[in-house]
C-alpha positions as CSV (number, residue, x, y, z in Angstrom):
1,X,-86.6,-18.6,28.4
2,X,-87.2,-20.0,31.9
3,X,-89.6,-18.0,34.1
4,X,-88.0,-15.8,36.7
5,X,-89.1,-16.5,40.2
6,X,-90.2,-13.4,42.0
7,X,-88.1,-12.9,45.1
8,X,-88.2,-10.1,47.6
9,X,-85.0,-8.1,48.5
10,X,-82.7,-9.8,51.0
11,X,-81.8,-7.4,53.8
12,X,-80.5,-9.2,56.9
13,X,-80.7,-8.3,60.5
14,X,-82.9,-5.2,60.1
15,X,-85.0,-4.3,63.2
16,X,-87.6,-1.7,64.1
17,X,-85.1,0.9,65.2
18,X,-86.8,4.2,65.0
19,X,-90.0,5.9,66.2
20,X,-91.8,5.6,62.8
21,X,-91.4,1.8,62.9
22,X,-92.5,1.7,66.6
23,X,-95.5,3.8,65.7
24,X,-96.5,1.4,62.9
25,X,-96.1,-1.6,65.2
26,X,-98.3,0.2,67.8
27,X,-101.0,1.0,65.2
28,X,-101.0,-2.7,64.1
29,X,-101.4,-3.8,67.7
30,X,-104.3,-1.4,68.2
31,X,-105.9,-2.7,65.0
32,X,-105.7,-6.3,66.2
33,X,-107.4,-5.3,69.5
34,X,-110.1,-3.5,67.6
35,X,-110.6,-6.5,65.4
36,X,-111.1,-8.8,68.4
37,X,-113.6,-6.5,70.0
38,X,-115.5,-5.3,67.0
39,X,-118.9,-7.0,66.1
40,X,-118.8,-9.2,63.1
41,X,-120.5,-7.3,60.3
42,X,-120.3,-7.4,56.5
43,X,-118.0,-4.7,55.1
44,X,-119.4,-2.0,52.8
45,X,-117.9,-1.3,49.4
46,X,-116.6,2.1,50.3
47,X,-114.8,2.4,53.7
48,X,-113.7,5.3,55.8
49,X,-110.0,4.7,55.7
50,X,-109.6,5.7,52.0
51,X,-111.8,8.7,51.3
52,X,-111.4,8.9,47.5
53,X,-113.9,6.8,45.6
54,X,-112.6,4.4,42.9
55,X,-114.4,4.9,39.6
56,X,-111.7,3.6,37.3
57,X,-111.7,0.2,35.6
58,X,-108.2,-1.1,36.7
59,X,-107.9,-3.5,33.8
60,X,-108.6,-0.7,31.3
61,X,-106.0,1.4,33.2
62,X,-103.4,-1.3,32.8
63,X,-104.1,-1.5,29.1
64,X,-102.9,2.1,28.8
65,X,-99.4,0.8,29.5
66,X,-99.5,-2.8,28.3
67,X,-100.6,-4.6,25.1
68,X,-103.7,-6.5,26.2
69,X,-102.4,-9.6,24.3
70,X,-99.0,-9.5,25.8
71,X,-97.5,-11.9,28.3
72,X,-97.0,-9.2,30.9
73,X,-100.6,-8.0,30.7
74,X,-102.0,-11.5,31.2
75,X,-99.7,-12.2,34.1
76,X,-100.6,-8.9,35.8
77,X,-104.3,-9.4,35.4
78,X,-104.3,-13.0,36.6
79,X,-102.0,-12.2,39.6
80,X,-104.0,-9.0,40.4
81,X,-107.3,-10.9,40.6
82,X,-105.7,-13.5,42.9
83,X,-104.4,-10.9,45.2
84,X,-107.8,-9.0,45.0
85,X,-109.8,-12.1,46.0
86,X,-107.5,-12.9,48.9
87,X,-107.4,-9.2,50.0
88,X,-111.2,-8.9,50.0
89,X,-111.5,-12.0,52.1
90,X,-109.0,-10.6,54.6
91,X,-110.8,-7.2,54.6
92,X,-114.0,-9.0,55.8
93,X,-112.0,-10.0,59.0
94,X,-111.5,-6.3,59.9
95,X,-114.8,-4.7,59.0
96,X,-114.7,-2.7,62.1
97,X,-111.7,-0.8,60.7
98,X,-113.9,0.1,57.7
99,X,-111.5,-0.9,54.8
100,X,-112.5,0.5,51.4
101,X,-113.3,-2.6,49.4
102,X,-113.6,-0.8,46.1
103,X,-110.2,0.7,46.6
104,X,-108.7,-2.7,47.7
105,X,-110.0,-4.4,44.5
106,X,-108.6,-1.6,42.3
107,X,-105.3,-1.4,44.1
108,X,-104.8,-5.1,44.1
109,X,-105.1,-5.2,40.3
110,X,-102.7,-2.3,39.9
111,X,-100.0,-2.9,42.5
112,X,-97.5,-4.3,40.1
113,X,-98.2,-1.9,37.2
114,X,-94.6,-0.7,37.2
115,X,-93.0,-4.0,36.1
116,X,-92.9,-3.1,32.4
117,X,-90.2,-0.5,33.2
118,X,-88.0,-3.2,34.8
119,X,-85.6,-5.7,33.2
120,X,-87.7,-8.8,33.9
121,X,-87.7,-11.0,30.7
122,X,-89.5,-13.8,32.5
123,X,-92.5,-11.6,32.6
124,X,-92.0,-10.2,29.1
125,X,-90.7,-6.9,30.4
126,X,-87.5,-5.3,29.0
127,X,-87.1,-2.0,30.8
128,X,-83.9,-0.6,32.2
129,X,-84.6,-0.8,36.0
130,X,-84.0,-3.7,38.4
131,X,-87.1,-5.5,39.5
132,X,-87.0,-4.2,43.1
133,X,-87.9,-0.8,41.6
134,X,-91.2,-1.9,40.2
135,X,-93.2,-0.6,43.2
136,X,-91.8,2.9,43.2
137,X,-92.0,3.1,39.4
138,X,-95.6,2.2,39.5
139,X,-96.1,4.7,42.3
140,X,-94.7,7.5,40.0
141,X,-97.1,6.5,37.2
142,X,-100.1,6.6,39.4
143,X,-99.1,9.9,41.0
144,X,-98.8,11.4,37.5
145,X,-102.4,10.3,36.8
146,X,-103.7,11.8,40.0
147,X,-104.0,8.7,42.2
148,X,-101.8,9.3,45.2
149,X,-103.4,6.7,47.4
150,X,-103.0,4.0,44.8
151,X,-99.4,5.1,44.4
152,X,-98.8,4.5,48.1
153,X,-100.0,0.9,47.7
154,X,-97.5,0.4,44.8
155,X,-94.5,1.7,46.6
156,X,-95.2,0.0,49.9
157,X,-96.1,-3.6,48.9
158,X,-92.7,-5.0,48.1
159,X,-91.8,-7.8,50.5
160,X,-93.6,-6.8,53.7
161,X,-92.4,-3.2,53.3
162,X,-88.9,-1.8,53.0
163,X,-87.5,0.5,55.7
164,X,-85.1,3.4,55.2
165,X,-82.5,1.4,57.2
166,X,-82.9,-1.5,54.7
167,X,-82.5,0.9,51.8
168,X,-79.4,2.6,53.2
169,X,-77.7,-0.5,54.6
170,X,-78.1,-2.5,51.4
171,X,-77.7,0.4,49.0
172,X,-81.0,-0.3,47.3
173,X,-81.9,1.8,44.3
174,X,-84.9,3.3,46.1
175,X,-85.8,6.7,47.6
176,X,-84.4,7.3,51.1
177,X,-87.7,6.9,53.0
178,X,-89.7,4.2,54.6
179,X,-91.7,2.2,52.1
180,X,-93.8,0.3,54.6
181,X,-97.6,-0.3,54.5
182,X,-99.5,2.1,56.8
183,X,-103.2,2.2,56.0
184,X,-105.4,-0.8,56.6
185,X,-105.8,-1.2,52.8
186,X,-102.1,-1.0,52.2
187,X,-101.5,-3.7,54.8
188,X,-104.2,-6.0,53.5
189,X,-102.9,-5.9,49.9
190,X,-99.3,-6.4,50.9
191,X,-100.4,-9.3,53.0
192,X,-102.5,-10.9,50.3
193,X,-99.7,-10.4,47.7
194,X,-97.3,-12.7,49.6
195,X,-99.5,-15.7,48.9
196,X,-99.2,-15.7,45.1
197,X,-96.4,-15.8,42.7
198,X,-96.6,-14.1,39.3
199,X,-94.7,-17.2,37.9
200,X,-97.6,-19.5,38.7
201,X,-99.6,-18.7,35.5
202,X,-102.7,-17.7,37.4
203,X,-103.1,-21.0,39.2
204,X,-105.3,-20.5,42.3
205,X,-102.9,-22.4,44.7
206,X,-101.8,-20.2,47.6
207,X,-98.3,-20.5,49.1
208,X,-98.4,-22.2,52.5
209,X,-97.9,-19.8,55.4
210,X,-94.9,-21.8,56.6
211,X,-93.2,-21.2,53.2
212,X,-93.8,-17.5,53.3
213,X,-92.4,-17.2,56.8
214,X,-89.4,-19.3,55.8
215,X,-88.7,-17.0,52.9
216,X,-89.1,-13.8,55.0
217,X,-86.9,-15.1,57.7
218,X,-83.9,-14.6,55.5
219,X,-84.5,-10.8,55.5
220,X,-84.7,-10.3,59.3
221,X,-87.0,-11.1,62.2
222,X,-88.9,-7.9,61.9
223,X,-90.2,-9.0,58.5
224,X,-91.5,-12.3,60.0
225,X,-93.0,-10.4,63.0
226,X,-94.9,-8.0,60.7
227,X,-96.3,-10.9,58.6
228,X,-97.3,-12.9,61.6
229,X,-99.1,-9.9,63.0
230,X,-101.1,-9.7,59.8
231,X,-101.9,-13.4,60.0
232,X,-103.5,-12.7,63.4
233,X,-105.4,-9.8,62.0
234,X,-106.6,-11.2,58.7
235,X,-107.1,-15.0,59.2
């Protein structure tokens, strides 16, 4: 069966219309100013943004839900490592914000953990839910295991984040709340994820920035604006 190309949802014309979105935009602007003014230092493994230490082995954690010889498991591990490497490089650009590198590495491996519950045959997954639900499904799994901060990464990484306006306007099968990255770790992982496709069989080639922007432009100018703000922060 032909591989299914991962595509984000396709809301059109959604803008930052409420105070929560404005607050997120303001925080991002402050982070960019902080980045420019902060001295260039090497990040430590455990940052201040995420307080909880990461002691789990994320690949062993995945193996609780996936056969380690399955197609889905191999795809998730390869993709997760790609995202982790990109995310850790991005984190080094904003050391002044004290991102938690151990958390970033773990969360990058686990951010797509919910795909086995979706109907995504191209990934070897035969669940009952649409693919767009994989983030919130993964979030529920991680909350049940006592990892609420990792859960937030899962539910907020799809596209460049999904607003409550997107959800209501397009009748998406998601909770009626904003699913947009907030913490610096959430933003870094969401950003890094956009550069790699799970259909690429673990190949190290990154998507060109122009291609990512072109893809996001179909879903509204606010999505492009958010991604471009991350480019300025993390590159």
